[in-house]
N, C-alpha and C positions, 0 to 999 in steps of 0.2 A: 596552690596546689589543693587543699581541700576543697574548694569552692566547687571543681570539677564534679565532683560524687553528689551534691547538690541539684547541678546542674542537669546531670544522667538522672537522677530519681525522677526529676519535673517531667525530662522528655521519658521515662518508663509512664509516668502517670497520664498522661495525654497519651501516649500510643495504647497503654489498657482501655481508655473511654472512646478513641475514636475506631478502634480497630478490633469488632468483636468476634471476627474471626482466626485470628492468630491467637498464640499462644503467651502465655506473660514473659516480657522482656526482663532481663535480670544486668546487672551491673557487676563487670568485672575489673577491677584494680590492674590495669595494665604497667608493668613496669619492664623496662629495656637492660640493657648492660650496660655496664660503667663506661664502655667505648661509645657508646652513643650519646655521651655528656661532653667527651674531649674534644679540643679543636685544632685540626679537622677530626673527625667520627673515626673510630676504627673498629666499629663492631663486625666488619667483612672481614678484616684484618688486623685481625686484636694483638698488639703490640704492644702491650701496656708498658708504661714507665714506672718507676718505682714511687710509693710502697708496695702497687699494684701488678709488677712485672720487674724482671731485670734491674739490676743486678740482685733484687732480692729473692730468695729462695721461693719455691711452689709452694712450700708450707707457709712463709711469711706472707707470700702475696694472695692466699687465701685466706688467711686469716683479715688481711687488710680489708680485701672484699667483703669477706664476712661484716664487717662493723662496716663496711660504706651501704652496704645493702638493708644492714638492720637500722640504722638511721635513719634512710631514706622511708623504708614499710615504719617506723615508729611517727612518724610526720602525721600518718592516718591514724594507725593503730592507738594513738593516744589520746585523741579525740572520740569519743565514743558515739557521740550523735555520727560524726562521718564514718565509722567503722561499721557501725549498724548499717548504711546504707550500699554499702560493698556484698556481695554475693560472692565473688571468688575474686583469687588474686593469682594474675599469671605472670610469671617469667618468663619472660620472651627475649628472641632472636639472639639466644647466646651461644657464642663461637668458642667459647674455651673449657676444659674440664674442671680445671681448677674453680672458674664462675660457678660451674653447675654445683661444685660440692659447695662453696661460700655461699651459696642462697637459700642450699638447706642447714646451714649453719646459722645465718640469719633469721629461719621461720624458725629452729630450734630455739633459739634466743628467744625469741616473740612470743615462742608457745610460753616461755618459761618465765612471763611477765602476766603470767594468765590471761591473757587476754583471748575474745569470745575466737572460736578456731574455725577457719573457713576452707572450705574444700580449696584446691592450688594445685597449680601445676608448672612445668616446665618445659619450654617449646626452645628446640636451637634449629639456628638457620644452615642449611647447605645450599649458598651461594652460587654465583657462578653459573658458566654456561656447562660445569661438570658434574654440579652440587657437592662438592667437595668440602667436609667439615673444616672451618677457618683454622682450628689449633692445630699448629705447627706440629704439635708433641704425638701427633696421632698420624697413625697409615690409614691410608685410605680405606683400606681394604677393612679393617675394623674398628673402623669409625663409628656404625652405629652402632654394634653391641657395646663398642668404649664409653660410647652416649647414653646408652641405656643404665648398664652398668655404674656409670659416674651418679644418674638420676633414682636410681631404685636399690643400689645395692642397702644393707642394713649393715649401719656402722655407728659406735657411739657420738650421740649430738650432733647428727645429720638427722634432722626430720624427715620423712617419709612424703614426699609429693603425692597428690589425689592423681594425678595425671601425667601425662610425656607427653610431647608433639614436638609436628616443625610447622614452620612459618618463616616467612620472607625468604622464599624458595620459587623459583621459577615452575610454573604449574606441571609443564611438561616432565619434569623428574619426579613431581610426586608421586605417581603412579610406581614407581621402581624403589623409592624410598620406601612409600607404606609397607611393600613386601618385605624390604629389611626390616623394617621396626617391627612388623607382625613377627618376625623368625626371629630377633633378637628376644624379644618378649618373651612369646613362647616357650625359647631355650632356655632363659637365663633365670624368669621368673614367672614359671607357670600355674603357681598357687594363689600369686594375688593380684588380679586382674585389675592393671589402673585406667583408669579413664585415657583414650587417645584424642587429640586436639592437633586436627590439620590443619591448616589457612592457608596456603600462598599465594604467590604473588600474581597479579593478574596483568599480559601481555609481555613485552620486551623493555628493558630500561637497557638504552645505547648509551654507555658509559663516554662516549666523545662528545655526543651533542648533550648528553646529561637529561635525557628527558625519555618517558613512558612513549611507548608506542600504544595504539589504542586498547582495550582487552577486548577478545573477543569472548562473551560471555558466556555462547552453549558450547566454546568448545573448552573453555575455562572449568565451566561448572562438570560438565561430561568427564574430564582426568580427575576431578575431585570426588566425582562420583563411583568413579574405578577404586581409586586410591581407599574410599571406604568400604567400597565392597570386598577392597582385599585385605581389610581390617575385620572385619564381620566372618563370622564361625561360617564354613562352608556345607557343614553337613547338618542337618535336623539332629540334636540333641547332642550335638558336642560342645565341650566345654569352651565357654568364650574366653576370648584372649583377653579381651577388653571389656570392662563392665559395662562404658557407655563411652560414644562417639560421636565428641564436638568437631564441626565442621561449620568453614567460614573463609574469610580471605585477607590477604593482607596489603600489603603495597598496590596500590592504582588498580582498587576492588571497590567498585561502590557499592551503595545500596540497591542499587537495581540491577548489579550484577550477583546481590548477593539471594535479591529476590529469583531471578533466574535458575540461582544454584535450590534453593528451596523448592519450585517446582521439580526440576530435574530428580531430586533427592527423593520426593511427596512418589512422583511419574517410577522409579525404581523401586518402590512398595516398600523402603528402610523406612518410613513413620507414615503416623498418620494423620501429619499436621506438620507444622515449623517449630513444636515446643515438646511435642509426643516421641512416646518409646524410648528404642535403644539410642536412633543417632539424632542428637541436637543439633541446631541453627542459631 
């Protein structure tokens, strides 16, 4: 597991020496939900078995998930060389509110160990044709507010993430979801602008064929750019809802697709380059 960090750092070094026009690349430690490790995986229909779900209580399941995430984090954080290579940590594709809170408990425990602090974010999935948050305890009409509250509300023994985001979600839904995300953060937490991290899927996944359709990169990029526009302040001098916006792609998105997105973002005037300004790729 730790070898991946060294491989990524070497890739960043090569990129820096061969691409003089781009910005510096960074390494994000990507950590998915417990449901991605089960067989079959269940991150998009998260019905975890005990101790991570029923018949355990929500409180006990949350505690068990926090310990599971803490143990995995410690694999990286306990090695100073590996941890030093990591620029940020992403908890992504989360579909349960109790797991959102659990990763915050895990980060709180890690902070108590005295390891070097890193920027980190929580990113949730809104999968399927309707983009419904998969937690069965959450009503669809309040899902975004519930997610934002679980991720950002101030409470004992819950570390505060640097950012909040949406990933592993159909790109055609990222536009309306970005509106809901901005409104929820603006209403619930107007005084502490977090980062926003947006990286939807590309193309369409056919569940019958278990195959992805080709990604229409220009269309996909245009949808991400509109989502970015929704997150940015629309009036000069208006207080920013998000202190930084990070854009990218999740499943079925290639490096070439991200290059198309970079051009679209720069063309829209959001940044002066791939790693400059308020918006980053």
